[in-house]
N, C-alpha and C positions, 0 to 999 in steps of 0.2 A: 221256042226260046231253046237256044243251044245249051252244051253243058258248058263252054266258055261263058255263055251270058249269065248264065247260072254263079259260077264262081266268081265272076266280076261284082255281080250285086251283091254276094254274099261278103265280098272285101269291102264294098262300100259301105254296108250296114255295118259292119264292124268299126269302120273309121267314123261313121257316124257315131254310134256307141262312143268309142275313144274320146270324140269332140265333147259330146254330152257330158262325158265324165269328168273333163276337163273344165267344162263350164261351170260345172257343179262345183268343182273345189275352188273357182273365182267369186262362187257365189251368185253367177247368173246364169238362168235357164234359156234366155231367149238371146238372139243376136244384138236386140236393141237395148237390152239391159246393158250387155257387152259394150257397146257402141257408148251408152251415157255414162258408163264407169269411165271408159277413157278420156271422155270429154272432162268429167269430173275431174280426173286426173291431172289433164293439161292445163287445166284452167287453176287448180290449186298449185300447179308449178309456177304458173305463169306469175300467179300471185307472189309466190315465193321470191321469184326471181325480181319483182318488182320491189318487194319489201328489203332483199339484198342489196340491190341498186341506192334505194334510200338511205341506208345504212351507211352504203358506203360511200354516197355523196356527203352524208354527215360527217362522217372519219374525216374526207378530203377538207372538207372544210375548217375542222378542226386543227388539221396538220397545218393546213395555211395559215390559219389564225396562231398556232404555237411557232410555226416557223417566222411570220413578222415578230413574234415576241422574243423568239430567239436574238432574231437580226438587231431588237432595240438594246436587249440585254447586251449584247456583243458589243454594241456601240457605246453602251454604258460603261462595261468592264474594260475597252480600250481606253477611254476618257479617263476612266479612274486610275487603269494603270500609269498612263501619260502623267497623270496630277501625282500617282504614288514615287512614280520615278524624280518628278521635279522635286517633292519634298523631301526625298533621299538626298536628292543632291542637295539641299538647303540646308539637310541636318548635317550632313557632311562638312559644309562650307562652315556653317555654326560650330559645329564641333572642333573645326581646326582654329575657328577664332579663340573657342573657350580654351583649346588648347594653349594656343600662345599666349592669351592674356593669363593664365592660369603660370606657364612659364616666367612672364614677366613680373608677375606676383612675386613668385618663388626667387627671381634674380634679385628684386627687392629685400624680400626678407633675407637672403643670404648676406646682401649687403649691409643689412642693420645689424645680423648677427656677428660678421665677421669684421666690418669696417666703422662700424659707429658704435657711438655710448648713446644709446637713448631707452626709454621705457618699450613697453610692450605694447601701446594703446593703439599704434599704427599698425598692428599686426590681426590677422582674423582670429577667432576663438576657433578652439579644436572642434568645436559642433561644426561651426562654418564653414571651417577648412574639410572635413569630413563629407558635409553636404556638397559643396563645390566638387572634391573629388570624383563625386559620382558622375558629374555630368563631362569631366574632363581629366580623366586619370592621366597621372604621369607615363609619358614615353619610357622615361627613363628605367623602370621598374621592369618593362618588359624587352627589353634589346636583345637579351638572349635568347628570347622565343621567336624573332623576326625574322623574316626572310630577308635576302639582300635588296629586293626590290622594296619591303617596307622600311628598310635602315635608310635606302637613299633617299625615301619620302619625308623620313623623322630627321635627316640632315638637314633637308630643305626647308622642311619647317622651322627648325630651330636657327637656319642662317635667317629665314625671314626674320625671327624675333629679332635676331642681332641686329639687322638694317632697320627694323623699326626703331630701337634705342639709340642706334647711331643717329637717326635722322632727328629724334625728338631732342637729342640733347647738343645737336648742331644748333637748332632755333635759339640755345638760350645765349648763345656768344655774340654779342653787337658790335663788339671792335674789331678791325682787321688783324691786330694782332694775336687775339685769343683765341679767332676763326683759324688762324693759319697753324697756330699752337693745336689747336684740335683736330685740324685735319692732316696735320702730320704725323700725331700720336695715332690716327684712326689708321691710316695707312701702314704705319710701324707694325700695330699690334695685329692688323690682317696680316701681314707677311710675317710676322711671327708665329702666327695660328698655323698657318700654311706650312712653315718649317717644322713645326712641331709634330702636325698630321704627316709629313711626309717621311719623319723618321720614327714614326711610332711604331713599334715592334711588339709582337705578339706577349713577349716576356716584360715590357716597359709600360704598362697603364699607369701604374703610379707613379714611376718616373715623370712620364709627360704631364699627369695632371700638377705635381708639384713643379715643374717646368712652367706651366701655364700661371701657378700661383707667382713664381718667382718674377716671371715677365711682366704681370700686371702690378707687383711689386716695385718694382725697376722705373716702369714707364710713370708711375704715381709720383714717385720721390722726383724723378727729372723734371715732372710737368710743374710739381708742386712748388719746387724750388726754383723754377723758372720764373714763376707768379703766384704769390702767396692769396692773391684775389679770386683765384679760380680753382683754389686746392680744395674747397668743400663740395663743390659741384663735380670735380674731377674723383674725388673719393668716392662718391655714391656713382658716377658714371663705371668707374673701375671697378667696384663692388658687384654691379649687375651683370657687367659685361665677362667678367672673371666665370660667374657660373654658368654663362653661355656657353662661354669657351670650353669648360670642362665639360659640358654637356657633347658639344661637336667632338673631343676627345674620345668621351663614352661611346658614342653614337658610330664614330670611325674605325674605333678598335673593334667594336662588335662586327661590322663589317668585313674587316679585314679577316676576323675568325671565321665567319661565314664562308668568305672565298676559301680560305684554307681547306676548310670543311668539304668544300664542294670539291677541292681539287685533290684532296686525300680521297675522297668519295671516289672519283673516278679511277684514282690510280689504284685504291682496293678494288675496284671492279674489274680492272684490266688484270691485276695479280691474279683474282679468283678466276677468271676467265680460263688465265693459263695454266692455274692451278687444276680447274677442271677438265681441261685439253689434257694435261698430263695425265690424271686419271683415268680420263677414256682411252689414251692410249696405253696404260697399263694393264686395264681391262681386256681392252682387245687384245692384248699378247698373253693374258692370262686364259682367254678364251679360246685362243688356237692352240695353246699348250694343252688345255682340259681337252678340246677334239680330238688331238693328235692321240692323247693318253685314250679317251673314249674308243677311238679307230682301232688302235693296237690291242685294248682287252678284247674288242669285240672279234678281229680277227683271231687270238688266240682263244678264244670261245669256239668261234665256229671251227678251228682245225680241231680241238679237243671233241667237238662232237661229232667231227667227221670221224677220228678215230677210236671212239667211243661206239661207232654204228658198225665200226669192223672189228673189234675187238671181242675176245674170245675167252682169255683168261680172268678169272674173277678177280685177280688181286689188281691185275691192269685196270679194269673197269671201275674198281673200288677207288683207286688214285685218279684217273681221269672225273670220275664225280665230284670227288673232291677238289681235284683241280678247280671243275666247271662253277661249282659254288663259290671258290674262293675270287674267281675272276668275276663272277655273277656280283660279290659283294663289293668289289673295287669299281665294277659299271656302277653301282649303283650309287658310289660316293661320289664318282664323278660327275653323274647325272646331277646330285643335289648341288654341287660346286659350278656346274653349269647352269643351271637354273637361277642360282644365287646372282652370279655374274649377269645375268640377261635382266635379274631385275635391277641391279646397280646402275647397268647402261642404259635403261629402257624408260625407267621411273623416276620417283623422288627419292628412294629408298638409299641408305645410309646409316653411318653410327655417328650417333651425338657422343661426343666425350666431353668429361670432367677432368682436366690434370691441372698439377700446380708444382711450383719450382721453388722449394723452402730457399735453398741457398739463393735464387736470383730475386726473389720478390718478396720472401716473407710468408709467415704462416696463416695469413688470412685472404690473399689473393689467389685467383681460380680463372684459369683459361676455360671457356665453354665452347667448341667449335663442332664442326662436320665434317665428316669425310666419306667419300663414297669409296676408299679402296677396300678391296675384300677382307684384309686384314688391316683393320685399324689401327695396330701398334707401329706401322709402317710408318703412318703419316705422324704419330706423336713423335718416334724416333728421329724423323726429318726434321720437326720443329726442334728438337734437342740438340741438333749436329753441331752447330756454328755460333747461333745467335743468341746462344744463353750459355752460362760457364757451364751448368751443371744437366743434365738429364733430368726429363719431367717424371712425376711420378703420376700414376693413371687412379683415380677413383674409381670412374665408371666409363663403361662402354654403353650406350642405349641404342637398339637396332631399332628401326622406324621404316613402314614404308612410306611415311612421309619425314625424312629426316630435317628437310628444310622447315617445315612448319613446326617441328618439335623445338628446333633450336631457335627458332624466332620466338616460340611460345616461352623459355628458357629466359632469353635476353629481355624481353618484354616484362617477365615477372621481378627481375634483377636490374632493372633499369636504373632504378634510384642509386643502386649500389655501383656504376660503373665507375673505374679507375679513370679511364679517359672519358671525359664528359663531353670532348668536342667529336672526336673521330669515332662514329658510331661501329666502323668497321673494327676497332681495336677490342677482340672478345673479352677482356679481361674484367673480375667484379671481386669486390669485396664480399666476401660472405665466411661462414665458420662451415666446417664439415657437419655439423649436425644439422646447420639449415639446408644444407645441399642434400644430406640423405632423405630429410624429411620431403624434400621438395622432387625429389627422384621416386623416391616411395609412392608419391601422390600421383605423379604422370605416367610412372610404371613399375606398378608392386611386382613386376618379374624381373626388373633389372637388378643387377648386384651391384653393391657401393662398399668401396673400400677405403675406412676411413683412416687409414693408417699412412702417413707422410715418410718413405724410407730414406728418402733424400741421401741415399749411399753415399755418392762423390763428395756430398758437401760435408757430411759428418766425418770422412775419411780424411778429405783437405784439411779438417779442422782438428784434427787429431795429430797434425805433423807440422812441423816448423818449415821443412824443406821440400822441394817438390819432387816427387818420385821421378826416376830417371828410367829410360829403356834401353840403355845402353850395356847391361849387364851380358856378360857370355859365361855359360858354365865350362872352369877350368877340369881337366882329367884329375881324378882323386891321386894322391902322390902314396907311393908304396911306403908302407911302415917299414923303418929300419928296426930290426933286431939283431 
């Protein structure tokens, strides 16, 4: 055996020792034990796989069952939704019918109250009437809250009720003469109603209602004088129809108001867009001006620094340093203004103002608005230029990063105190100085509030009888003669 064989045998022996040590770690001293261990592990793994497959099959079966159940529930839900939709339509239909019935009752009640002499036995008790009202609340109580579409719908419903009354009374006349009188009166009344609605103006609701009453009284007298036999029936008819005609006038009035409100809203939005465009233009001009100042100060600072680097005289050095500090202060102020302009241009930042005009509106009316002007007083001066006889007094400027939101919050809080309850773009409110001061302190404790109404021009105007003139010219002093 050579030296190489001895070295190789030694290496094999070492590998065997290492293998035995590894087998010992596994708990197997022999090859068969290792093989048996592997077989057991494979069998255990196979069993685990089978168990997992069995569980997976069971889960899949459960999922399939649940999916089938879900499909059935979805079909039931779809069926119930369809039934619910039909029921909702039926409810709406019945509600409309109840509403028409109630309006018919109210027209009869109106007739009894205003046209007939009778006792109260023909009317519902107060309890019955309140219970009935829960099922069919009167549309006329909520007209100002309706939108244009709802008002058109309400008008159609009222018109159907009118048609129902016209049809029911038409059946009461059997003779040709009486039918002719009734038909002519219906045509005339319909035409009179249309004329009244056509002439209806925003400031003439009471006048239109009085006009309806005058029309019905006129036709009642004409028809009654023409045939006394039908006077009683005509009185009931006119009494009921008058109530529904007044309803038509009220609905149409609110419809016109809503249309005008929408028109004014659009005009105000356009005006606001123009104002915002003007404000953006002014901000851009101010930004360019600020940038020019910033550039000028920076150039002067650079020149001063260059002169300082070559200066040798102590006094000159001190003067240059003082000049640099002054310029840096000015540059810092410009940077702050530039940042403020950037906020006003790019975000919702702005100033909410609270102003008054004692001479124009009195002492308890205030305007609350918002401006993005870097100097909010400019906007207030603009408002007081030509549209009102006197300048506005400013009670508070409140700066906010969300000035639009703050303005809306103030408007919402004071919504019930609006001067103009139709055009929401008119920003005037009834309030007191104490009330507004408390409100401002709650919303922004850091904001200042001025409770004084200076009203300088107003009080000056009250103190004289004749207007001041601007034609005065100073004459040279005459020399005294001695």
